[in-house]
N, C-alpha and C positions, 0 to 999 in steps of 0.2 A: 504493500499500499504505500501511496505517496503521502508525504507529511503535509499538513496544511501550511499554506505559505504563511510565513510569520507576519506578513501586513494583514492578513484576516483575523488572526490572533489578537493583534494589537488593537483593531478595530473593535473586535468583540469586546475586548477589555474596557476599552474607552466608553463604549456603549453601556456596559454594566456599571461602570463608575459614575456616568451620568444618570443612570436610571435610579441608582442607590441614593445619589446626592438630590435628586429631585423629589424622591419618596420621602427622605429625610425632612427636606424642606417643607414639603405639603403637609408632614405631621407636626413640624414645629409651627407652621401657620395655623393650624387645626387647634393646636394646644394652646396658642396664645389667642386665637379667637375665643375658645372656652374660657379662659381666664378672664377675659375682658366681660364676657357675658355674665359671668359668676359675680365679678364684681360690680358689673351694672346692676344685677338683680339685687346685690346686698345693699347697695348705695341707695337704691329706690325705695326698696320693700323692708330692709333691716338696717337702717342707719346706725342703730346701736351697736350692731356687730362690727360694722366698719369704725366705728368709734373706738370700740376696744381694740380692734387690730392696730389702727394707725397710733392709739396710745402705748400700745406694747413696742411698737417699732420706733418710737420717738419722734414720729412725724407730726410736729406740734401744730403746724399751720392746717395741714390736713385735717388734724383731729378736731381743730376748732370749727372748721367747716362742717364737719359730721355732727359735732355738738349743737351747732345751729339747726341741722336737720332734724336732730332728735327732739329739739324743742319745738320746732315747727309742727311735728306730727303730734307731740303730747300737749303743748299748750301749759305745761307744768311749770311753775316758778323755779323749783329745783333745778329743773333742766336749762332754764333760762340763765339762772345764776352760773351755773357750771360753764355754759357757752361763754359768758363774758370773761370768766376767770381765764379759761382755756385762751380765748382770743388773746387777752391781756399779755398773760405770760408767753405767747407765741408771737407778740410783737405785730400782731394783725390788728393796727389800731382802729381801722375803719368798722372792724365787725364789734370790737370791744366798746367802742364810743355808742355806735348805733343801737346794739342790743342792750348796753349799760343804761342808755337813757330810756329804754322801753321798760327795762327791769324797775328804775326808779319810778316811772309814771305808772306802774301797776298798782291797783286798789289795794291789793294784799301785800305789797312791798313792807309797809311798817310792821304788820304782824309777822311776817317772815324774818324781818330783822331781829325782832324779840324772841323769836325760836332760836334763830343763829346765835344770838347774845347769850341766851340762856344754856346753850349747849358748849359754846367756846368763845371766850373773850381774851384770848391770849395771842402772841405772834402777830400777824398781819392784821388781824381783827380786834387787836387790843382797845383801839377808841371806838369800837362798834362797827357792826356790819355796814350800817348806813354809810358811815365816813369811809370804810374801806371801799364800797362800791363806788362812792363819789371821787374818791382818790384815783380810783382805775380809770374811771370815764374821763376825769379831768386832764390826767396824763396823756390819754388817748387823744383827746381833743388837741391838747397842745401839740403833740406829734404830728397832727393832721393840720397844723398852722391855723387852728381855730382857737385863737388867744381868747377873745372875748367870751366864748363858750367856756373854755377852760377855768377861766376865772369865776364865772357865775356858778358853775358846778362845785368848783373848790371850796365856796364860801357858802354852800346851799345849806348846810346844817351847822354852821358856825355863828347864827344870829343870838344865841343865848348861852353859849358855852365855846371853850376852846380847850378841847381835850387833847392830851399828849397824841401826836402822830396821827392828826386828823386829816382830811383830804387837803387843807390848804398847805399843810407841812409837807405832804407827799408832791405837790405841785411845785413848791418852793424848792425842794431837794432836786427834783428833776431839772428844774431851770438852772440851779448852781451847777449840777454836773455837766450841763450841755455849755456852760461858761456864758449863758444868756444873761449878761447884766440888764439889757434893757428891759427884758420881761420880768427879770427879778425886781427891777424898780417899780413894775407896776402892781407885782404882788406887794410890796412894801407899802405902796400908796394905799392900797385896799385894806391892808391892816391895821393903819393908822386910822382908816375911816371908820372900821369895827372898833377900835379903840375908843373913838369918840361917840360912837352911837348906842353902845350897850353898856349895861353895867354888869361886870362878872363877879359873881357874889363867891365863888370859890377861888381861894388864894392859888391853887393849883393852876387854875384857867389863866389867871393874870400871869403868873410865873410863865407858863407856856407861850402866851402871846408875847410878853416882853422878850423872853429868849429868843423866839423866831426873828422879831423885829430887829434886834441886835445882831444876830446871824446876817440876816439880810443887808443891813447897813454896812457891815464890814465888807460882805461881799461887793457890794454896788460901789464902796469907796477905792476897791483896788484899780490899779491902773488897766486899762482896757487892753487885752491881749490881741 
């Protein structure tokens, strides 16, 4: 028998290689499409599952988006508060500002704050959950260049008291960290207005207010960089 020409063997080998590669490509494409379909289904029908997945993977910005989706489905204030916090710490300022405003505007926000404060008033929420929320919203608004809104939000709950680490303090610290003397001066002006317009009964409140004024005065007096 005559041996098959080498060229024929080579052509068959190339053909088989292309066939295998094409089959593998089709398989991968099908798997990728299946993954997209699964993610799409989870996103639309089970946002809480996607919230858990993105949270476990450290995908903070995506996690914030899914937290919003969870709230949209449930309309529960706990889910809304969770979405605001996740967006804030993911630096998704637009989401934190928008949904934070919605949170503070809810009729059940005051009761929700009381429940949160009864459970925990330490760390970030030491000044109370209302102040904590206002601080997140004010800082988010500031980072979106909405300075007027940020000032209004920061002083929203500081008309009768001036607790330690309140929303105005959070906003002032952010402005100083950014080296923003111009906006820090606006906060200082607002603090002086507060001093002239309200009577603080608690010595601790007076001390907190005077301390922040002193810090801001020193910061604003520094040479501009």
